[in-house]
C-alpha positions in Angstrom: 31.6 91.9 -32.1 31.7 93.2 -35.8 30.9 89.9 -37.6 31.8 90.0 -41.2 29.4 88.7 -43.8 30.2 85.5 -45.5 32.2 85.2 -48.8 29.2 83.7 -50.4 27.2 87.0 -49.9 30.0 89.3 -51.3 30.9 90.7 -54.6 34.2 90.7 -56.1 34.9 94.3 -55.2 33.7 93.7 -51.7 36.1 90.7 -51.3 39.1 92.8 -52.4 38.2 95.7 -50.2 37.1 98.2 -52.9 33.6 98.4 -51.6 32.1 98.3 -48.1 31.5 94.7 -46.9 27.9 95.8 -45.5 26.6 98.5 -47.8 28.7 98.3 -51.0 29.7 101.8 -51.1 32.8 102.5 -53.0 35.8 103.2 -50.8 39.2 105.1 -50.9 42.3 104.8 -48.9 41.1 108.0 -47.1 37.5 106.7 -46.1 37.9 102.9 -45.5 38.3 101.1 -42.4 40.4 98.2 -43.1 39.9 94.8 -41.2 43.2 93.5 -42.3 43.7 90.3 -44.3 41.4 87.5 -43.5 41.2 84.0 -44.4 38.0 82.1 -45.0 36.9 78.8 -46.5 36.2 79.5 -50.2 32.3 79.1 -50.5 32.8 77.3 -53.9 35.3 74.7 -52.9 35.1 71.7 -50.4 38.8 72.5 -49.4 39.6 73.5 -45.8 42.5 75.5 -47.1 41.4 79.2 -46.5 40.9 81.9 -49.2 42.5 85.2 -48.5 40.4 88.3 -48.6 40.8 91.9 -47.8 37.5 93.4 -46.0 37.2 97.1 -45.6 34.1 99.1 -44.7 32.8 102.7 -44.7 32.9 104.4 -41.3 29.2 104.8 -41.0 28.7 101.0 -41.3 31.4 100.3 -38.8 29.8 102.8 -36.3 26.4 101.2 -36.7 27.9 97.8 -36.2 30.1 98.9 -33.3 26.9 100.6 -31.6 25.0 97.1 -32.0 28.1 95.3 -30.5 28.2 97.7 -27.6 24.7 97.2 -26.7 24.9 93.4 -27.0 28.4 93.5 -25.0 27.7 95.7 -22.0 24.5 94.1 -20.3 26.7 90.8 -20.1 29.9 92.2 -19.0 30.7 92.3 -15.4 33.1 95.0 -15.9 30.8 97.2 -18.1 28.1 96.9 -15.5 30.5 98.1 -12.7 32.4 100.6 -14.6 32.1 100.7 -18.4 35.2 103.1 -18.7 37.4 100.2 -17.3 36.2 97.8 -20.1 38.7 97.7 -23.0 36.1 96.2 -25.4 33.5 98.9 -24.4 36.2 101.5 -25.0 37.2 100.4 -28.3 33.5 100.0 -29.4 32.6 103.4 -28.2 35.3 104.8 -30.0 34.3 103.2 -33.2 31.0 104.9 -32.8 32.3 108.3 -32.3 34.8 108.0 -35.1 32.2 106.7 -37.6 29.7 109.4 -36.9 32.1 112.4 -37.4 
């Protein structure tokens, strides 16, 4: 739902979680939304062994991506069509939108 950008497009500060993976805004422990440790193939290597990286984002970018994800998800989800409040994915995305826009 919240697709992270490829490593090739990121700066060192984005890879280590100091800057937002989408808008490059500087982050602090208080402002960052942490996506946890990720493993992705290093763009400069032919190795299939993954490189560890630590993506984080600002709340506004997370809210924007969650909002887009909600609109992509809901029309194709049978549960959302019947009763969106019962769909866990929908609830999580909606919560991310609300939290990011405070």
